[in-house]
C-alpha positions, 0 to 999 in steps of 0.5 A: 192041165192049168189054164194060163189064158182064156179070153174071147177076141172080137176078131174073125180069123181070116181064111188062108186064101184071104191072108195069102192075097193080102199085101204084106203090110196089111197082113202085118197090121192085122197081126199087130191088131191081134197082138193088141187085143191079146195083150189087152185081154191079158191085163184083165183080171182072170184071163191070164195066169203067168206060169213056167215058160219052159213047158209045152202048151195046148192052144184051142182056137174056137173061131166063130165066123160069118161063113164057115171055112169048108176045109180045115187047111184054109182055117189053119193057114188063116190062123197062123197070124193069130198063133204068131200074135200069141207067140209075140205076146210071150204066151208060148215059146214057139209055135213048133210041135216041140212047144205047142199042140194047137186045136182048131174049131169053127162055128158060125158066128150065130152060135156065139153068145153075141152072134158076131164073129169072134175068136175064143182062145184057151191056152193050157200048160201041159203036165 
């Protein structure tokens, strides 16, 4: 597999419970913030390699959170805006199973090198 994007974003993936109770405008602003961070990381040398757009991708989201989310469905639901931001930045064609496999991992923020909440995103092309 070829890595096309590899970067750490200094934002914490919210839980699905948190995003579900947000006003739509606040949720939209948060998604836009994710997009801005992803685009900024794409511009840094070594983080992004443009590749063939018509290929299935694998995304690994490693979430370093202040508090771990106890159920995976809550983590996945909260990560939806991150995946939408990745799609809006044209790193994937669509977030359907036809175009992407997504793996979700979480650790306490204390395990991150900065000891602060962050999200590490790796996107690879599938052979």
